[in-house]
C-alpha positions as CSV (number, residue, x, y, z in Angstrom):
1,D,55.0,36.0,-26.4
2,F,58.4,37.2,-25.4
3,S,61.3,39.3,-26.5
4,G,65.2,39.1,-25.7
5,H,68.4,40.7,-26.3
6,C,72.3,39.6,-25.7
7,L,74.2,41.4,-23.0
8,P,78.0,40.6,-22.6
9,E,77.0,38.5,-19.4
10,G,74.3,36.7,-21.3
11,Y,71.0,36.5,-23.0
12,V,68.2,38.5,-21.5
13,M,64.6,37.2,-21.9
14,T,61.3,39.3,-21.2
15,F,57.9,37.9,-21.2
16,L,54.3,38.7,-19.2
17,L,52.4,36.2,-17.5
18,T,48.6,37.1,-16.5
19,V,47.9,34.0,-14.8
20,S,49.4,33.1,-11.7
21,G,50.6,29.6,-10.9
22,T,53.7,27.4,-11.4
23,Y,55.3,27.0,-14.9
24,N,58.1,24.8,-16.3
25,V,60.5,27.2,-18.5
26,W,62.4,25.2,-21.4
27,V,65.3,27.0,-22.7
28,Y,67.0,25.8,-26.3
29,S,70.4,27.0,-27.6
30,D,69.9,26.6,-31.4
31,T,66.7,27.2,-33.4
32,E,67.7,24.8,-36.1
33,N,69.4,21.9,-34.4
34,E,67.5,22.4,-30.8
35,R,69.5,21.6,-28.0
36,I,68.2,21.6,-24.4
37,V,70.1,24.2,-22.3
38,A,71.6,22.4,-19.1
39,G,69.3,22.9,-16.3
40,S,66.3,23.1,-18.4
41,P,63.3,23.1,-17.4
42,K,63.4,25.9,-14.8
43,V,60.6,25.9,-12.3
44,L,58.8,29.6,-12.3
45,E,56.4,30.4,-9.3
46,V,54.1,33.3,-10.7
47,L,52.5,35.1,-7.7
48,P,49.3,37.1,-8.2
49,D,49.3,40.8,-8.5
50,V,48.2,42.9,-5.9
51,A,44.5,43.3,-5.1
52,V,42.1,45.6,-7.1
53,L,38.9,46.2,-5.3
54,P,36.8,46.4,-8.6
55,N,37.7,43.0,-9.4
56,Y,36.8,41.1,-6.2
57,R,34.1,38.4,-6.5
58,A,31.7,36.5,-4.5
59,T,31.9,32.4,-5.1
60,G,30.3,29.5,-3.5
61,E,27.1,27.3,-4.1
62,G,25.3,28.6,-1.2
63,L,24.8,32.0,-2.6
64,F,23.5,30.9,-5.9
65,C,21.6,28.0,-4.1
66,V,22.5,25.4,-6.4
67,D,20.7,22.8,-4.1
68,T,17.9,24.0,-1.7
69,R,19.4,22.2,1.2
70,L,22.2,24.8,1.3
71,C,19.9,27.6,1.6
72,M,17.2,26.9,4.1
73,A,15.8,28.9,7.3
74,N,17.5,28.9,10.6
75,Q,20.8,27.5,9.2
76,D,23.7,28.9,7.7
77,T,24.3,29.8,4.1
78,T,27.8,30.3,3.5
79,F,30.0,31.7,0.3
80,T,33.0,33.3,-0.2
81,V,34.0,37.0,-1.3
82,Q,37.6,36.3,-3.0
83,A,40.1,39.2,-3.6
84,K,41.6,39.2,-7.1
85,D,44.4,41.1,-9.0
86,R,44.0,43.2,-12.1
87,F,44.2,39.8,-14.1
88,F,41.3,38.0,-11.8
89,N,43.9,35.8,-10.2
90,N,43.1,35.2,-6.7
91,A,44.8,37.8,-4.7
92,D,46.4,37.0,-1.1
93,S,44.9,40.0,0.6
94,C,43.2,40.0,3.9
95,Y,43.2,43.8,4.8
96,E,39.9,45.1,3.6
97,N,36.6,45.6,5.0
98,V,33.9,43.0,3.6
99,V,30.1,44.1,4.7
100,V,27.3,41.9,3.8
101,Y,23.7,43.4,4.2
102,V,20.6,41.0,3.7
103,E,17.0,42.7,3.3
104,P,13.9,41.3,1.8
105,A,13.2,41.4,-1.7
106,F,9.9,42.8,-1.7
107,A,8.4,45.5,0.3
108,G,6.3,44.4,2.8
109,A,7.1,40.8,3.1
110,D,5.6,39.1,6.0
111,Q,6.9,36.9,8.7
112,F,4.7,34.6,10.7
113,S,5.4,34.0,14.1
114,V,3.6,32.1,17.1
115,T,2.1,34.5,19.7
116,N,-0.7,34.8,22.0
117,L,-3.7,36.6,21.0
118,V,-5.7,37.9,24.0
119,E,-9.7,38.1,23.6
120,E,-11.7,40.2,26.0
121,R,-15.5,38.9,26.5
122,N,-18.0,40.7,28.6
123,V,-19.6,37.7,30.5
124,G,-21.4,39.6,33.4
125,G,-20.6,39.9,37.3
126,V,-18.5,42.9,38.5
127,S,-15.7,44.6,36.3
128,Q,-12.5,46.0,37.8
129,N,-14.4,49.4,38.2
130,G,-17.2,47.9,40.3
131,Q,-19.8,48.5,37.8
132,P,-22.4,45.7,38.0
133,G,-22.9,43.4,34.8
134,Q,-19.6,44.6,33.1
135,G,-17.2,41.7,34.2
136,I,-14.6,40.7,31.7
137,D,-13.5,37.3,31.2
138,V,-9.8,37.4,29.5
139,V,-9.3,34.3,27.4
140,T,-5.9,33.6,25.8
141,L,-5.8,32.0,22.4
142,S,-3.2,30.3,20.5
143,G,-2.8,32.1,17.2
144,Y,-0.1,34.0,15.0
145,V,0.3,37.6,13.7
146,G,2.2,38.7,10.8
147,K,5.1,41.0,11.1
148,P,7.6,42.4,8.4
149,I,10.8,40.7,7.5
150,L,13.8,42.8,9.0
151,P,16.9,43.3,7.3
152,F,20.1,41.7,8.8
153,N,24.0,41.3,8.4
154,G,25.8,38.6,7.4
155,T,29.0,37.6,9.4
156,V,32.5,37.3,8.1
157,S,34.3,34.9,9.9
158,T,37.7,34.5,8.6
159,C,40.2,35.1,5.6
160,T,42.6,32.8,3.9
161,A,44.6,33.7,1.2
162,G,42.3,36.4,0.2
163,G,39.2,34.4,0.6
164,Y,36.6,35.9,3.0
165,Q,34.3,33.3,4.7
166,V,30.6,34.5,4.9
167,A,27.7,33.2,6.5
168,L,24.2,34.5,6.7
169,R,21.4,32.9,8.7
170,A,17.8,33.9,7.7
171,T,15.3,32.8,10.4
172,L,12.7,33.0,7.7
173,S,12.1,31.7,4.5
174,S,11.5,34.4,1.7
175,D,13.3,36.1,-1.1
176,Y,16.2,38.1,-0.3
177,R,18.8,40.6,-1.8
178,V,22.2,40.3,-0.7
179,H,24.4,43.5,-0.8
180,I,27.9,43.2,-0.6
181,T,30.6,45.8,-0.3
182,V,34.4,45.9,0.0
183,N,36.1,49.2,1.7
184,N,32.4,50.7,0.7
185,T,33.1,49.6,-3.3
186,I,30.1,47.7,-4.3
187,L,30.8,44.1,-5.1
188,S,30.6,43.3,-8.7
189,G,27.2,41.6,-9.1
190,S,25.8,42.8,-6.1
191,P,22.9,42.9,-4.8
192,F,22.3,38.9,-5.3
193,D,19.0,37.4,-5.3
194,L,18.9,34.5,-2.9
195,T,15.8,32.6,-2.0
196,I,15.8,30.8,1.3
197,H,13.5,27.8,1.5
198,P,11.6,26.7,4.7
199,Q,13.8,24.7,6.9
200,T,13.5,20.6,6.7
201,Q,12.9,19.6,10.1
202,I,14.2,16.0,10.7
203,I,11.5,13.9,12.5
204,S,11.6,10.6,14.4
205,L,9.6,7.7,13.2
206,G,6.4,7.3,15.6
207,T,6.9,10.9,17.3
208,P,4.4,13.7,16.6
209,V,5.7,16.9,15.7
210,A,3.7,20.3,15.9
211,G,4.1,22.2,13.0
212,L,2.7,25.4,10.9
213,V,2.4,25.9,7.4
214,T,1.2,29.4,6.1
215,Y,-0.8,30.4,3.6
216,N,0.6,29.6,0.0
217,R,3.9,28.5,1.4
218,W,5.6,25.4,2.1
219,T,7.0,23.2,5.3
220,Y,9.3,20.6,5.1
221,Y,10.2,17.4,7.0
222,A,12.3,14.5,6.5
223,V,12.3,11.0,8.1
224,Y,15.3,8.5,7.6
225,F,15.0,4.7,7.0
226,D,17.8,2.7,7.6
227,K,16.5,-0.6,6.0
228,P,14.7,-1.6,2.5
229,N,11.4,-2.7,1.8
230,E,9.9,-1.0,5.0
231,G,6.5,0.5,4.4
232,F,5.1,3.7,6.5
233,V,2.5,6.2,6.6
234,V,2.6,10.1,7.0
235,E,-0.3,11.9,8.5
236,V,-0.6,15.4,8.8
237,V,-3.5,16.4,11.0
238,K,-5.0,20.1,11.3
239,T,-5.4,21.2,14.4
240,D,-6.9,24.7,14.4
241,D,-10.3,25.6,12.8
242,N,-10.0,27.8,9.6
243,K,-10.6,26.9,6.3
244,G,-7.2,26.0,5.2
245,Q,-5.7,22.6,4.3
246,P,-2.3,21.0,4.8
247,W,-1.8,19.6,1.5
248,T,0.7,16.8,1.8
249,Y,3.6,15.5,-0.5
250,V,6.0,12.6,-0.2
251,R,9.0,12.3,-2.1
252,Y,12.3,10.1,-1.9
253,A,15.6,12.0,-1.9
254,S,14.3,15.3,-2.7
255,I,11.9,18.0,-1.7
256,W,9.0,19.9,-3.3
257,E,10.1,23.1,-4.7
258,D,6.9,24.3,-6.8
259,I,3.2,22.9,-6.3
260,Q,3.3,22.4,-10.1
261,E,6.4,20.6,-10.2
262,P,6.8,17.5,-11.5
263,E,4.6,17.6,-14.4
264,G,2.6,14.6,-15.9
265,G,1.1,12.7,-13.3
266,I,4.5,11.6,-11.9
267,R,3.2,12.3,-8.5
268,F,1.3,9.1,-8.7
269,E,4.5,7.0,-9.1
270,Y,6.7,5.4,-6.4
271,P,9.5,6.2,-5.4
272,V,9.3,9.6,-6.9
273,A,6.1,11.1,-4.9
274,R,3.0,10.5,-3.5
275,Q,0.4,13.5,-2.5
276,S,-2.9,14.0,-0.5
277,I,-4.8,17.2,-1.2
278,Y,-8.0,18.6,-0.4
279,C,-7.8,17.1,3.3
280,R,-7.7,18.5,7.0
281,T,-6.3,14.9,7.7
282,C,-3.8,14.0,5.1
283,R,-2.4,10.8,4.8
284,I,0.1,9.0,2.4
285,H,0.8,5.5,2.6
286,V,4.1,3.9,1.2
287,P,3.6,0.0,1.1
288,P,6.7,-2.0,2.3
289,N,7.8,-3.2,-1.3
290,K,8.5,0.5,-2.1
291,G,10.4,1.6,0.8
292,Q,13.9,2.5,0.2
293,V,17.0,3.4,2.7
294,G,17.6,6.9,2.9
295,F,15.8,10.1,3.6
296,W,12.1,10.6,2.7
297,Y,10.9,14.1,2.6
298,V,7.6,15.4,3.4
299,A,6.3,18.7,2.1
300,V,3.2,20.6,3.4
301,F,1.6,23.2,1.5
302,G,-0.8,25.9,2.8
303,H,-3.9,25.7,0.7
304,E,-6.4,28.5,1.2
305,D,-5.1,29.3,4.5
306,D,-2.6,28.8,7.2
307,S,-2.8,25.6,9.1
308,F,-1.3,24.5,12.5
309,H,-0.8,20.7,12.2
310,I,0.7,17.7,13.8
311,V,3.1,15.5,11.7
312,T,3.6,12.0,12.5
313,A,5.6,9.3,10.4
314,S,5.0,5.5,11.5
315,K,6.5,2.4,10.1
316,Y,4.4,-0.4,9.1
317,T,5.5,-4.2,10.0
318,D,4.7,-7.0,7.8
319,N,3.5,-10.2,9.6
320,A,3.7,-13.7,8.6
321,L,0.5,-15.5,8.6
322,V,0.7,-19.3,9.1
323,P,-2.6,-21.8,8.3
324,G,-4.5,-22.2,11.6
325,A,-3.0,-19.3,13.7
326,V,-4.6,-16.2,14.6
327,Q,-2.9,-12.9,14.8
328,T,-4.3,-9.8,16.6
329,G,-4.1,-6.3,16.3
330,T,-5.2,-2.8,16.7
331,L,-5.6,-0.2,13.8
332,S,-6.4,3.8,13.9
333,P,-8.6,5.2,11.3
334,G,-6.8,5.5,7.7
335,R,-4.1,3.2,9.0
336,Y,-3.2,0.0,7.2
337,A,-1.7,-3.4,8.6
338,Y,0.4,-5.9,6.5
339,F,0.7,-9.5,6.3
340,Q,2.1,-11.9,4.0
341,F,2.1,-15.7,3.7
342,T,3.2,-18.5,1.2
343,M,1.3,-21.2,-0.3
344,V,3.3,-24.3,-1.2
345,K,0.3,-26.5,-2.5
346,E,-2.4,-25.8,-5.0
347,S,-5.1,-26.5,-2.3
348,G,-7.4,-23.2,-1.9
349,F,-7.3,-21.0,0.9
350,Q,-9.4,-18.6,3.2
351,V,-8.2,-15.3,4.6
352,R,-10.2,-13.5,7.1
353,A,-10.0,-10.4,8.9
354,S,-12.5,-9.9,11.8
355,V,-13.4,-6.8,14.1
356,T,-13.3,-7.7,17.7
357,T,-14.2,-4.1,18.7
358,E,-17.7,-4.7,20.1
359,G,-20.3,-3.0,18.1
360,A,-18.7,-0.9,15.6
361,G,-15.9,-0.3,13.2
362,E,-15.2,-1.6,9.5
363,L,-12.1,-3.0,7.4
364,T,-11.1,-3.4,4.0
365,T,-8.9,-6.4,3.1
366,T,-7.1,-6.4,-0.1
367,L,-5.0,-9.5,-1.4
368,K,-2.4,-9.7,-4.1
369,K,-0.1,-12.1,-5.4
370,D,3.6,-11.5,-5.7
371,S,3.8,-8.2,-4.6
372,W,2.3,-5.6,-2.1
373,P,-1.1,-3.8,-2.8
374,T,-0.3,-0.2,-2.9
375,V,-3.5,0.9,-2.0
376,D,-6.8,-0.5,-0.6
377,T,-8.1,-0.8,-4.5
378,D,-5.2,-2.4,-5.7
379,T,-5.9,-6.1,-6.2
380,S,-5.0,-9.3,-8.3
381,S,-8.0,-10.8,-10.1
382,V,-8.6,-14.4,-10.5
383,F,-11.3,-15.9,-12.4
384,G,-12.6,-12.3,-12.8
385,V,-13.3,-12.2,-9.0
386,A,-11.4,-9.1,-7.5
387,L,-9.7,-10.3,-4.3
388,R,-10.8,-7.7,-2.1
389,N,-13.6,-7.4,0.5
390,G,-14.6,-3.9,1.6
391,F,-16.3,-2.0,4.5
392,C,-16.8,-5.0,6.3
393,Q,-17.0,-6.4,10.1
394,D,-16.0,-9.8,9.0
395,C,-14.0,-9.5,5.7
396,I,-13.6,-13.0,4.2
397,I,-11.3,-13.9,0.9
398,D,-11.5,-17.2,-0.7
399,H,-9.2,-18.6,-3.3
400,P,-10.4,-22.1,-4.9
401,P,-7.8,-24.8,-5.3
402,T,-6.1,-24.2,-8.5
403,F,-2.3,-24.3,-9.7
404,L,-2.8,-20.2,-9.2
405,A,-3.3,-20.8,-5.4
406,A,0.5,-21.6,-4.8
407,G,2.9,-18.7,-4.5
408,N,3.7,-15.7,-2.3
409,W,0.5,-13.6,-1.1
410,Y,0.5,-10.4,0.4
411,M,-2.3,-8.7,2.4
412,S,-3.5,-5.1,3.6
413,I,-6.1,-4.3,6.0
414,L,-7.5,-1.0,6.2
415,A,-9.3,0.6,9.1
416,H,-12.3,3.0,8.5
417,T,-13.8,5.7,10.6
418,I,-12.7,4.6,14.1
419,P,-10.1,2.5,16.0
420,V,-10.7,-1.2,15.9
421,D,-9.2,-4.1,17.4
422,F,-9.1,-7.0,14.8
423,Q,-8.0,-10.5,14.5
424,V,-6.8,-12.1,11.2
425,A,-6.4,-16.1,10.3
426,L,-5.4,-17.8,7.2
427,I,-7.3,-21.1,6.5
428,E,-5.7,-23.6,4.0
429,F,-8.6,-25.7,2.4
430,Q,-8.9,-29.5,2.8
431,E,-9.7,-31.9,0.0
432,T,-11.1,-35.3,0.7
433,N,-11.7,-38.1,-1.4
434,I,-15.1,-40.0,-1.0
435,V,-16.0,-43.4,-2.4
436,F,-19.4,-44.8,-3.4
437,G,-20.5,-47.5,-0.9
438,S,-18.0,-46.6,1.8
439,K,-19.4,-45.8,5.2
440,P,-20.0,-41.9,5.7
441,N,-17.4,-40.2,7.9
442,E,-18.2,-37.2,10.2
443,L,-16.8,-34.3,8.6
444,S,-16.3,-30.6,10.1
445,L,-16.1,-27.2,8.9
446,P,-15.7,-23.7,10.6
447,L,-18.1,-21.2,9.8
448,Y,-17.8,-19.2,6.5
449,T,-15.1,-21.5,4.8
450,W,-15.2,-24.3,2.0
451,G,-14.8,-28.0,2.1
452,Y,-13.7,-29.8,-1.2
453,Y,-14.8,-33.3,-1.8
454,T,-13.8,-35.3,-5.0
455,F,-15.0,-38.4,-6.3
456,T,-14.5,-40.4,-9.7
457,I,-17.0,-42.4,-11.9
458,D,-15.0,-45.0,-13.9
459,P,-15.6,-45.3,-17.5
460,D,-17.4,-49.0,-17.0
461,V,-20.2,-47.4,-14.9
462,E,-23.0,-45.6,-16.5
463,P,-25.4,-44.0,-14.1
464,D,-28.4,-41.9,-15.3
465,A,-28.4,-40.1,-12.0
466,L,-26.4,-39.3,-9.1
467,Q,-27.8,-38.2,-5.7
468,L,-25.7,-36.7,-3.1
469,Q,-26.8,-35.7,0.5
470,V,-24.7,-33.5,2.9
471,I,-26.5,-34.5,6.3
472,P,-26.0,-32.0,9.2
473,S,-25.4,-33.5,12.6
474,Q,-27.4,-31.0,14.4
475,A,-30.4,-28.6,13.5
476,G,-30.0,-25.4,12.1
477,F,-26.5,-26.1,10.4
478,N,-26.1,-24.0,7.3
479,V,-24.4,-25.2,4.6
480,T,-24.5,-24.9,0.6
481,T,-23.5,-27.6,-2.0
482,V,-22.3,-27.0,-5.6
483,L,-21.0,-29.9,-7.9
484,K,-18.7,-29.2,-11.1
485,R,-17.2,-31.7,-13.4
486,S,-13.5,-31.6,-13.5
487,Q,-13.0,-28.5,-11.9
488,H,-13.2,-26.9,-8.4
489,P,-16.3,-24.5,-8.0
490,I,-15.1,-21.0,-6.9
491,S,-18.5,-19.8,-5.7
492,T,-21.7,-21.0,-4.5
493,T,-23.1,-20.4,-8.0
494,D,-20.4,-21.8,-10.0
495,S,-22.0,-25.3,-11.0
496,T,-21.8,-27.5,-13.9
497,F,-25.7,-27.8,-13.9
498,N,-28.0,-25.1,-14.5
499,T,-29.7,-25.3,-10.9
500,E,-29.7,-23.3,-7.9
501,A,-27.2,-24.0,-5.2
502,C,-29.1,-25.7,-2.2
503,T,-28.9,-25.5,1.4
504,H,-29.6,-28.2,3.8
505,C,-28.8,-30.3,0.8
506,R,-29.9,-33.4,-1.3
507,V,-28.5,-32.7,-4.6
508,T,-30.1,-34.9,-7.2
509,V,-28.3,-34.8,-10.6
510,M,-29.9,-35.9,-13.9
511,T,-28.2,-35.4,-17.0
512,R,-27.4,-36.3,-20.8
513,Q,-24.0,-35.5,-20.3
514,K,-21.5,-38.1,-19.5
515,F,-20.9,-39.1,-15.9
516,Q,-17.6,-40.8,-16.3
517,A,-15.3,-38.1,-15.1
518,T,-13.8,-36.8,-11.7
519,W,-16.3,-34.5,-9.8
520,Y,-15.6,-31.8,-7.3
521,M,-18.0,-31.0,-4.9
522,G,-18.0,-27.8,-3.0
523,V,-19.4,-27.3,0.6
524,Y,-19.8,-23.9,2.1
525,T,-20.7,-23.3,5.5
526,G,-22.9,-20.2,6.4
527,S,-22.9,-18.4,9.7
528,T,-22.9,-21.6,11.7
529,G,-20.2,-23.8,10.7
530,G,-20.6,-27.7,12.1
531,T,-20.2,-31.3,11.4
532,F,-22.0,-33.4,8.6
533,N,-21.9,-36.5,6.7
534,I,-21.9,-37.1,2.7
535,R,-24.1,-39.8,1.1
536,M,-23.9,-40.9,-2.4
537,N,-26.1,-42.9,-4.6
538,M,-25.9,-43.7,-8.4
539,Y,-29.0,-44.6,-10.5
540,Q,-29.2,-46.3,-13.6
541,S,-32.3,-46.8,-16.0
542,C,-34.2,-50.0,-15.0
543,P,-30.8,-52.0,-14.5
544,N,-31.1,-55.7,-15.9
545,D,-34.5,-54.8,-16.8
546,C,-35.7,-54.9,-13.4
547,F,-35.1,-58.9,-13.3
548,G,-38.8,-59.3,-14.5
549,N,-39.9,-58.4,-11.0
550,G,-41.0,-55.1,-11.8
551,E,-41.8,-52.4,-14.6
552,C,-39.7,-50.0,-16.0
553,V,-41.4,-46.6,-15.3
554,Q,-40.6,-43.0,-16.8
555,R,-40.4,-40.6,-13.5
556,K,-37.7,-38.3,-12.9
557,T,-35.6,-41.0,-14.4
558,R,-36.6,-44.3,-15.9
559,A,-36.3,-46.6,-12.9
560,C,-37.7,-50.0,-11.6
561,V,-41.2,-50.1,-9.9
562,C,-41.1,-53.5,-8.3
563,Y,-43.9,-55.8,-8.2
564,P,-45.1,-56.9,-4.6
565,G,-42.8,-58.8,-2.7
566,Y,-39.6,-57.7,-4.5
567,T,-37.2,-54.6,-3.8
568,G,-33.9,-52.9,-4.7
569,I,-33.4,-50.5,-7.5
570,D,-33.5,-53.5,-10.0
571,C,-35.9,-55.6,-8.1
572,R,-33.8,-58.4,-7.7
573,D,-34.7,-58.8,-4.0
574,A,-37.4,-61.0,-2.8
575,L,-39.3,-59.8,0.2
576,K,-39.8,-62.7,2.9
577,D,-42.9,-61.2,4.5
578,K,-46.5,-60.9,3.4
579,V,-47.4,-57.9,1.5
580,F,-50.4,-56.7,0.1
581,A,-50.9,-56.9,-3.7
582,W,-51.3,-53.9,-5.6
583,H,-54.6,-53.0,-7.4
584,P,-54.8,-54.2,-10.4
585,L,-52.4,-57.0,-11.1
586,D,-51.6,-58.2,-14.2
587,V,-53.4,-61.8,-14.8
588,D,-49.8,-63.3,-15.3
589,T,-48.3,-61.9,-12.1
590,L,-46.7,-64.9,-10.4
591,D,-45.3,-65.6,-7.1
592,V,-41.6,-66.5,-7.4
593,S,-40.7,-65.6,-3.8
594,G,-40.3,-69.2,-2.7
595,N,-42.8,-68.6,0.0
596,K,-45.1,-71.8,1.0
597,R,-48.2,-70.0,0.6
598,P,-49.5,-67.1,-1.7
599,L,-48.1,-63.7,-0.8
600,F,-50.4,-61.7,-2.9
601,Y,-54.2,-61.3,-3.2
602,K,-56.1,-58.7,-5.5
603,I,-59.4,-57.0,-4.7
604,N,-62.4,-57.0,-7.0
605,R,-61.3,-59.0,-9.9
606,F,-64.2,-60.1,-11.5
607,G,-66.4,-59.5,-8.4
608,E,-64.1,-61.7,-6.6
609,T,-61.8,-61.4,-3.6
610,G,-59.1,-64.0,-2.9
611,F,-55.4,-65.0,-3.3
612,L,-53.3,-65.6,-6.1
């Protein structure tokens, strides 16, 4: 709004502006046919009015703690006291006396500082006054004592354009009240409530840091990772003997402000948070595929009592496994080692982690396809078999030869109870084709592993039985054999036939099923390993009707029982040496061997003995 009047020297306009700043002023010469007066617009700079003490205000994110990282112990919390005019414009006045006074919000608030507690114990001997039996042994113990939190003043550093820069540094985390006066006039809104959070201490990977968390309070740490997909473990180990527990939480790019936050089980989801509670040695693992670039924050909560502790963040390395190569390492209790490998073929494989520390130590191995196992119970399942082997000194996981074997595999190894040295190996199963009637080759397998052998029975062959023999080349070689039609056996009990797997095996199979198929024989070695041969035979029921040189007899199968002088599964082969006759012989038994003299004689035929 403006008013005006006309004087001989021209038009005089009057208007009131309450907001300081830069304006454009346009002037028109006619209200009906508007014409802009030459020189319009004019630039008008409106300055603030004089400062008015009751209108001074405190501004800045630090005072109102919009981010917990702006208001932590042992670092400056900053804000501004701004001079204002009667219209609350920022006034350019830097001549007032600004005083900032900070006090604890609650009477009797305690600080906790490390000190030395001195304990005197009477241990006999001679005391300082010379009296026998009254000697004093002075023992210095590490501990802490509580003291009241003391008030302190903030520091006003500079003033620019009416803005007084204030910094306050609280050495202890607590709730405070901030009183501000300007020339002894209480600033509007004063006193302000301010929460100073425990300081976040930056820790380096692999470097232990000593800390203290007091009862029902928090201590914060931060560790930085400059690469993605790096797994790590955070370990907080209590170092005193009271009942306190250093509950530990880990979050990515934020910190815990309240033990109840966040709600709804999100603590168990990556990368938001993980927790380890009800523990004196608290560990949290982040597997390699969950690691992210940036700061990870560790929050330690004092449960039940105060806890001195050592906090360490250690980075995991993931190692590549190659078939036939052995890798070694050392693991502390509760720590993991990670390995990965790629199977190009569909041949099966075995991963084996073994304790090499003499006499003690146990491991748990976990295998997962396409992603890292997050914990030691996180496994893939194939054919209903969990790919995990726990609390063992020689941990073996087998995967049969199937299309599921090919791909990227990830394995974790966890140590229990005590530090252990270990070795880990990847063995790729070999599959060998064997042919009936071929000369047996000497085969070899290491201990506790599988060998797979295949053979095919053509449609024009109709055996009634198969006999497979796995013959060790030395005594004491422990081997188990299973046989399966059209598929690889995946365990020592996985067989096409309802028979128990055998050891030191001769497997004879009789079945009403059709034998015409591809068969897979699994040979699993025990604690010895070693070399062996495989022999195979097929049996038919009385082939060629025994060529008339024997009788078809029902035993385990219907088989030819050759007359004396003949041999073979079908009795076609004549013997060239004399043999004694069976008793009794049929009257029509003839010698067709081509010998010049009778081969057979029989005893006690009609009371007579003689050759036929």
